[in-house]
N, C-alpha and C positions, 0 to 999 in steps of 0.2 A: 083374658087371653086375647091376643090380636088375631084377626082373621087373615091378615096379609102374611105372605111368606117372602123370604129372601133367599137368594142363591149364594152359597159360600163354598169355599174349597177346604176340604179337610183330608190330610194324608193323601194328596194327589187325586182325590175323588170329588166330584161335584155333588154338593149336598144342598138340600132345601132346609131352611130354618124357619120355625114359627116361634116367636117369642112368647113365653108363658107369662112371666112376671118380671118386670124391670124394677129399678130402684123406686120409681114413682108409686109402686104398689104397696109401699111400706105400711100405710094405714089400713090396708085390708088384711094384714097378717095378725095373728093372735099370739102374743108372747106370754110366757109364764115364767116367773122367777128370772126375768131377763128383760131386755128392751130391744126394740127393732125400730130403725129409722132410715130415711133416705139419706144418702151420703155421696159426696163427690171427693172425699179424701183419698179413696183408692178406686181407680177405674181401670178396666181392661178393654171393654168393648163399647158399652153404652154410655150415655150422658150422666147416668147416676147408678149407684149400686145399693143393694140392701145391706145395711150395717146392723149386725146382731151383736149385742154386748152382754156378757155374763160376768158377774162377780160371784165367785163361788162362796156360799155361806152355809156352813154346817149347822147353824142355829136358827135359821129362818125357813122359809119355804112352807110346804104343806105340814100341818100339825103332826100327822102320823109318820111323815117321812121328811124330817128336817134336812137330811142329806139326800137330796132329791134329784129331779130330772129337769133342769132348765131347758126350755124348748120354745120354738115358735112355729106356727103352722098356718096353712092357708086352705080353706075349704073351696072346692071347685063347684060352682053352681050347676044345677041340673041342666042338661042340654048337650049340644055337640062338643062343648069344651071338655067334657069328660072322656071323650073317645080318642084314645091315643093309638088305636090299633093300626092305623095307616102309617105310623112313624116308626123309626128304627131305634132312636136313642133319646133319653133325657140327658141334657147337657148343661153344664154350668162351669164358669170360672170362679174359683174361691181363693181369696187371699186371707191368710190366717196370721194373727198376731196374738201374743200372750206375754204375761209378765214372767212366766216360767222360762227356764233355760231352754227347754224343749217340750214339745207336745207329748202327752202320754200316748201309749200304744193305741188305745181306742179313744181318740180325741173327740170325734163328733160322729153322730149317727144320722142316717137318712131313713125316714119311714114314709112309705106311700101306701095309702089305703085304696085297694082296688078289688072289691068295692068297700070293705068295712074293716074294723079292727081285727076280726078273726082271720082275715086274709091279708093283713098288712105285710108288704114287702119291706124287709130290713136290710140295710147295707151300711157297714162301718166305712167311714171315709178315711181309711188308714193312710192314703197317699198324701194327705194334707201336710204341708211343711211350714214351719214358722218363718214369716217374712217373705213368702213367695206366693205367686199365683200358681194354682194347680188346676188343670182341666179335669173335670169329672164327667164321665160318660156311663150311663146305665142302660143296658139293652132293654127296650120296651118289652121284648119277648119274655123277660124274666118276671114280669108282673103277672099275678094270678089271673086277672081279668083286665087286660089293657084297654078294653072297650068301655070300661066303667071305673074311671079313676076319680075319687071323690075328695082326697085330701093329701097334702104333702107336708112333711114336717122335718125340721132339723132339731137335734137334741144332743145333750151330753148327759152322762152319769157323773154327778158330783163326786162319787166315790173314786173316780179315776183322777181326781184333782185334789189339791190341798186347799184348806180353808183360806179364803182371801185371794186365791188365784184369779186372774182376770183373763178373759178370752174375748177376742174380737174377730168376727167373721165378716168379710165383705163378699157378697155374692152378686156376680154380674153375669148377664147373658143366660139367665135360666130359661131354657128353650127346648123345643123338640127338634130333632134332626132326622132327615131321611135321605137316602140316596136318590139323586135326581134322574138317574138312568139305570137300566137293568145291570146288576152287578152280582158276581159270584163270590161268596165268602166261604171261609172254612172248607176249602176244597182239598180233599184227600182221599186216597184209596182206603177202603174199609180195613184192609190189611196191607201194611206197607211192604211186607215181605211175604211172597206167595210161592207156592210150589208150582214149578213148571208142569204143564198139563192140566191145570185148572180150567174148567169149562167157562167160567164167568169171572169177571173182575168187578166187584161192586165198588161204586164210588159215592161218597157222601159230600154234600155241600149245602149251602144256604143261599137262596135267591132273594135279593132285595132290589129295590128300585122299580118294583112292579106293583101297581095299585091292586088292592084286594079285589078278587073276582076276575082280574085280567090274567093273561098268560103270555109267556115269552118262549120263543123257539131257541133251542140251544143244541150245540154239537160237542160231544166229548170224544177225544181220541187218545189212543195209546201209541206212543212213538218210540222208535229206536233208531239212532243215528239219522234223525231227520225224516225217517220214513214212517208213514202211518201203517200200523199192523192190525189195528182194530178200531172200530168207530161205532158210536151210538148217537141217535138223535132223540130229542124229547120236546114236548110242549109242557112247560112247568109253570106253576103258580108261585106266588111269594111264599117264602118260608123254607123249612128244612126239606131236602130232596135226596132221593137215592136213585141212581141209575146204574144199570149193569151192562158192561161191555161183553159181548159174546166172544169167547176165545176157543170155543169147542172145535176140535179137529185141526187146530193149528199147532205145528211143532215150533214153538218159539224158542230161540236160544236163551240160555241162562244169561243173567246180567242185569244191568240197570236200564230202566225205561222211564220215559216222561209221560205223564198224563197232562193233557191240555184241554180246556173247555172254553168255548166262546158262546156268548148269549147275544141274540139280535139286539142291536141298539148300543153295543159297546164293543169296540175293536180290541180292547185290552184283554188278553186271555188270562185265565187262572191256570196255574201249573202246579204239579206235585210230582214226587218221585215214587217209584215202586221198583222192587227188585224181585226177579224170578230166580229161585234156587232149586237145586235138585230135589226131587221128591224121594222120600225114603222108601216108597212103595214101587218105585220105577224098576222094572226088570231089564 
């Protein structure tokens, strides 16, 4: 893993990137029932990519499982390289080719040991397409223990293929990404439709772009026709958050409202809709 980071733009957000393994790392991977090598035949970002080749063989492989699980994996050495907890996504570009007319439904799987086999995170890479580069992103928060990642593996189940099928994966820019500035994600009212007269309006969101242990100040507002009708402030850490706007005692009219939140260090607001409807208990 490289210690240096680079700044990139992804979906209009400024991201930091730390390359995990480039094409030149091919010799450090452990293939089984397959081969892995450095390649320049297909490139997306870097000067070289990892090329994984599988020829499906129903009669070879492990003795007890001739129709097996071709795979290649990389152990992550003990030390700071195992700690992904300060990052937001595992990222890669993958180009897929095959002798088949199309890929099977479950073409390739990704496994991440965090920290061991019993807690392995599994993700089918169902979005892969024959003859195309596809961007893969995996939220680091989905890992059981993102602070202790010990192994990463790509694999297939030969039972999803026919004998003698060939599969080629070119993996480029296998890296960790994180937001480079405080950013609000997954912003929404806990209930998008609420009864008028409710005393509080709970709001859920995820805060990223803040280093572990640090905090960021944010403001959340409820607006109608451009006017602020309720407001709450908070000092929040990185991760999932919940904030409640106090509506008690306000006779808000029925209809559509806008929620908006801003976090210090980012001028771009997060917005969501909420509707107030007549309460069945109102007299």
